[in-house]
C-alpha positions in Angstrom: -20.5 -66.1 20.3 -17.6 -64.7 22.2 -15.2 -65.5 19.4 -17.4 -63.7 16.8 -17.8 -60.7 19.1 -14.1 -60.5 19.7 -13.4 -60.9 15.9 -15.8 -58.0 15.2 -14.0 -55.8 17.8 -10.6 -56.7 16.4 -11.8 -56.0 12.8 -13.2 -52.6 13.7 -10.0 -51.8 15.6 -7.8 -52.7 12.7 -9.9 -50.6 10.3 -9.8 -47.6 12.7 -6.0 -48.0 12.9 -5.7 -48.0 9.1 -7.9 -44.9 8.5 -7.1 -42.8 11.6 -3.4 -43.4 12.2 -2.2 -43.3 8.6 -1.0 -39.7 8.2 -0.8 -37.3 5.3 -0.3 -33.7 4.5 -2.0 -31.5 1.8 -1.1 -33.6 -1.2 0.2 -31.8 -4.3 -0.8 -28.5 -2.7 1.8 -29.0 0.0 4.6 -27.0 -1.5 2.6 -23.9 -2.3 2.1 -20.8 -0.3 -1.3 -20.2 -2.0 -3.5 -22.8 -3.8 -6.7 -21.8 -5.4 -9.0 -24.5 -6.8 -10.8 -22.2 -9.2 -10.4 -18.6 -10.4 -8.4 -15.8 -8.7 -8.4 -12.0 -8.8 -5.5 -10.3 -7.1 -4.7 -6.6 -7.0 -1.3 -5.8 -5.6 0.5 -7.4 -2.6 2.6 -10.5 -3.1 3.0 -14.2 -2.2 6.3 -15.1 -0.6 6.2 -18.6 -2.0 4.7 -20.6 -4.9 1.2 -20.0 -6.1 -1.1 -22.5 -7.9 -4.5 -21.4 -9.5 -6.6 -24.1 -11.1 -8.7 -21.7 -13.2 -7.9 -18.3 -14.5 -5.6 -15.7 -12.7 -6.4 -12.0 -13.2 -4.0 -9.5 -11.7 -4.6 -5.8 -11.5 -2.2 -3.0 -12.4 -0.4 -3.2 -9.1 1.1 -6.5 -10.1 1.6 -9.8 -8.2 5.1 -11.0 -7.4 5.5 -14.6 -6.2 8.2 -16.8 -4.9 10.5 -14.0 -3.8 11.1 -15.3 -0.2 12.0 -19.0 -0.4 11.1 -19.6 -4.1 8.1 -21.3 -5.7 6.7 -21.4 -9.2 3.5 -19.7 -10.4 1.2 -22.3 -12.0 -2.1 -21.4 -13.6 -4.4 -24.0 -15.1 -6.3 -21.6 -17.4 -5.5 -18.1 -18.6 -3.1 -15.7 -16.9 -3.8 -12.0 -17.4 -1.5 -9.7 -15.5 -1.8 -5.9 -15.9 1.1 -5.0 -13.5 4.8 -5.3 -13.0 5.6 -8.7 -11.6 8.6 -10.9 -10.7 8.5 -14.7 -10.6 12.0 -16.0 -9.8 11.1 -19.7 -10.2 9.1 -19.4 -13.5 5.6 -19.2 -14.7 3.3 -21.8 -16.3 -0.2 -21.2 -17.9 -2.4 -23.9 -19.3 -4.1 -21.3 -21.5 -3.1 -17.8 -22.8 -0.6 -15.6 -20.9 -0.7 -11.8 -21.1 1.6 -9.4 -19.2 0.6 -5.8 -20.0 3.7 -4.4 -18.2 7.0 -6.0 -17.3 7.7 -9.6 -16.4 10.9 -10.8 -14.9 11.2 -14.6 -14.6 14.6 -16.3 -14.1 12.8 -19.7 -14.3 11.3 -19.0 -17.7 7.8 -18.8 -19.1 5.7 -21.6 -20.5 2.1 -21.3 -21.8 0.1 -23.6 -23.9 -1.8 -20.7 -25.6 -0.9 -17.3 -26.9 1.8 -15.3 -25.1 2.2 -11.5 -25.0 4.8 -9.8 -22.8 5.0 -6.1 -22.9 8.4 -5.8 -21.4 10.9 -7.1 -18.9 13.4 -10.0 -19.3 12.1 -13.6 -18.9 14.9 -16.1 -19.2 13.1 -18.1 -21.9 9.6 -18.5 -23.4 7.8 -21.5 -24.7 4.4 -21.0 -26.2 1.7 -23.1 -27.8 0.1 -20.4 -29.9 1.4 -17.0 -31.0 4.1 -14.9 -29.3 4.5 -11.1 -29.2 7.0 -9.0 -27.2 7.5 -5.3 -27.1 11.2 -5.2 -27.1 14.4 -6.8 -28.3 14.4 -10.5 -27.7 17.6 -11.5 -25.9 16.2 -14.8 -24.6 15.3 -18.1 -26.4 11.8 -18.5 -27.7 10.3 -21.9 -28.8 6.9 -23.2 -29.8 5.2 -26.2 -28.3 3.0 -27.3 -25.4 4.1 -28.4 -21.9 2.5 -30.6 -19.2 1.2 -28.7 -16.2 3.4 -29.1 -13.1 0.1 -29.6 -11.1 -2.7 -32.1 -11.9 -5.5 -29.7 -10.7 -8.4 -32.2 -11.3 -7.0 -34.8 -8.9 -5.5 -32.4 -6.4 -8.8 -30.5 -6.2 -10.8 -33.7 -5.6 -8.3 -34.7 -2.9 -8.6 -31.4 -1.1 -12.4 -31.4 -1.2 -12.5 -35.0 0.2 -9.9 -34.2 2.8 -11.6 -31.1 4.1 -15.0 -33.0 4.4 -13.4 -36.0 6.2 -11.4 -33.8 8.6 -14.5 -31.8 9.4 -16.2 -35.0 10.7 -13.5 -35.9 13.2 -14.4 -35.8 16.9 -12.5 -33.5 19.2 -12.8 -30.8 21.8 -15.9 -28.8 21.1 -15.7 -25.0 21.4 -19.3 -23.8 21.1 -19.4 -20.6 23.3 -16.7 -18.2 24.1 -18.7 -15.6 26.0 -17.0 -14.4 29.1 -13.5 -15.0 27.7 -13.1 -11.6 26.0 -12.1 -13.6 22.9 -8.8 -14.7 24.4 -8.7 -18.5 24.5 -6.2 -20.8 26.2 -6.7 -24.4 25.0 -4.9 -27.5 26.2 -3.2 -29.2 23.3 -1.3 -31.8 25.3 -1.1 -35.4 24.4 0.8 -35.3 21.1 -0.4 -36.6 17.7 -3.3 -34.7 16.1 -5.4 -32.5 18.4 -8.8 -31.6 17.1 -10.8 -28.6 18.1 -14.3 -28.1 16.7 -15.5 -24.5 16.8 -19.0 -23.3 16.1 -19.2 -20.4 13.7 -20.0 -17.8 16.5 -17.3 -19.1 18.7 -14.7 -18.7 16.0 -15.9 -15.3 14.9 -15.6 -14.1 18.5 -12.1 -15.6 19.3 -9.6 -12.8 18.8 -6.6 -14.7 20.1 -6.1 -18.4 20.5 -3.2 -19.9 22.4 -2.6 -23.7 22.3 -0.8 -24.7 25.5 1.3 -27.8 26.3 1.7 -28.9 22.7 4.6 -31.1 21.9 6.9 -30.1 19.0 5.4 -32.7 16.7 1.7 -32.0 17.6 -0.6 -31.2 14.7 -3.5 -28.9 15.7 -6.6 -29.1 13.5 -9.3 -26.5 14.0 -12.6 -27.3 12.4 -14.9 -24.3 11.9 -18.6 -24.8 11.2 -20.7 -22.5 9.1 -21.0 -21.3 5.5 -20.4 -17.6 5.7 -17.6 -16.9 8.1 -15.7 -13.7 9.1 -12.4 -14.3 10.9 -11.8 -11.7 13.6 -9.0 -9.3 12.7 -5.8 -10.4 14.5 -6.7 -14.1 14.8 -3.1 -15.0 15.5 -1.8 -18.1 17.3 0.8 -16.9 19.8 2.3 -20.3 20.5 4.5 -19.8 17.4 6.9 -17.7 19.5 7.9 -20.7 21.5 10.1 -22.3 18.8 11.4 -25.0 19.1 9.4 -26.1 22.1 6.0 -25.7 20.6 4.6 -26.8 17.2 4.5 -23.3 15.8 2.1 -22.0 13.2 3.3 -24.5 10.6 1.6 -27.3 12.5 -1.7 -25.4 12.8 -4.5 -25.6 10.2 -8.0 -24.1 10.2 -10.5 -26.2 8.2 -13.7 -24.7 6.9 -15.4 -27.7 5.3 -18.8 -26.1 4.6 -17.8 -22.5 4.1 -18.7 -20.9 0.7 -17.7 -17.3 1.9 -14.7 -16.6 4.1 -13.6 -13.1 5.0 -10.1 -12.7 6.5 -8.1 -9.6 7.5 -5.2 -11.4 9.3 -4.5 -15.0 10.2 -1.7 -16.9 11.8 -2.0 -20.6 10.7 -2.9 -22.4 7.5 -6.3 -22.3 5.9 -8.1 -25.2 4.2 -11.4 -23.9 2.7 -11.7 -25.6 -0.7 -15.3 -24.5 -1.3 -15.0 -20.9 -0.2 -14.5 -17.6 -2.0 -11.8 -15.8 0.1 -12.5 -12.1 0.7 -9.1 -10.7 1.7 -9.1 -7.0 1.6 -5.8 -6.3 3.5 -3.5 -7.8 6.0 -1.3 -10.9 6.0 -2.0 -14.6 6.2 0.9 -16.6 7.6 1.0 -20.2 6.4 -0.5 -22.2 3.6 -3.8 -20.8 2.1 -6.1 -23.2 0.2 -9.4 -21.7 -1.1 -11.9 -22.4 -3.8 -11.8 -18.9 -5.3 -9.7 -15.8 -4.5 -11.6 -12.5 -4.6 -14.0 -11.6 -7.4 -13.8 -9.4 -10.5 -15.4 -6.5 -8.6 -13.6 -7.1 -5.3 -10.1 -8.5 -5.9 -7.8 -9.7 -3.1 -5.3 -7.2 -2.0 -3.8 -9.1 1.0 -0.3 -10.5 1.5 0.5 -14.3 1.6 3.6 -15.0 3.7 5.3 -18.4 4.2 7.9 -17.2 6.7 8.0 -15.4 10.0 10.4 -12.6 10.9 12.9 -15.2 12.2 13.0 -17.0 8.8 11.0 -20.1 10.0 8.9 -21.7 7.2 5.2 -21.4 8.2 3.7 -23.5 5.4 1.7 -26.4 6.8 4.0 -29.2 7.8 1.7 -31.2 10.2 0.4 -34.7 9.7 -3.3 -35.1 9.2 -5.4 -38.3 9.4 -5.7 -39.8 5.9 -9.0 -39.9 4.1 -10.0 -43.6 3.9 -9.9 -45.1 0.4 -13.3 -46.1 -1.0 -11.9 -49.7 -1.4 -11.0 -49.7 2.4 -14.6 -48.7 3.3 -16.1 -51.3 0.9 -13.8 -54.0 2.4 -14.9 -53.0 5.9 -18.6 -53.2 4.9 -18.1 -56.7 3.4 -16.2 -57.8 6.5 -19.0 -56.7 8.8 -21.6 -58.4 6.6 -19.6 -61.6 6.7 -19.3 -61.5 10.5 -23.0 -60.8 10.9 -23.8 -63.8 8.7 -21.5 -66.0 10.7 -23.2 -64.7 13.9 -26.7 -65.7 12.6 -25.5 -69.2 11.7 -24.3 -69.6 15.2 
């Protein structure tokens, strides 16, 4: 009996080690400053880094410049309709039609698998899968044909949804009530590895400033936030980032909203993982990686700024290491192993 009990403990310990200690980042979304699983509506402001939109991207007449501070391609799974002046130094890809009603500048070239219309500007090259029109003198090469998307949105979206759900179920330090703190929190992040803090919706919405103390440089800080309709307090910055290189910095901090369908943000320091949420971003700046289900709406487009660097030039995109989502095969193997151990136990 003791042998079987010890075997069960060892088996469970091994499984826990495989699932909990294997580390990962944000998959194919990792290089991007902004990743949207579905559709996006953006009116003005910019993204310092690369942008990926799985559905359609609609840009108002103020334009939307991407990749200007550190580079990064603009990748759109569906149609790209831009009514403003825009610059994309590392190039543009659209899986459907591409329309720029004003000027487009793109040193990295333009590829679209549907029709392409560019009113003005100087893309370095154009490859289109349908028709092409340009209101000017073509001084750049134009070719016809389709191109593979740089991002597999179907698999990446599935990964991000599974990852957010799994991370949201991890145990950690529970922050359920912040009354009496004035919204200024000092949390102990010592111990290294991945530190998990689980906030209730009300606790998060009333936390104006969060400082994670005693964190080692390689510590990843995961903040899970419960709730479906969440408003982040204006100025929810993480002040530990000023302690470079002694602290982990904002690049190692990620806020996970596994159940949120609506997320309103005015300013945020730290990355956001909210793959089910529509992000309402009226103004301000998000510093880090932003991953959301939808950006803005047709009647209320986003006008906020997405930054991937701080004023010192440090890259703030998420670079932490997160617990890996267990593979279905691993879970099935675990179940079979436990069944076998139970059968052996009954025979004894």
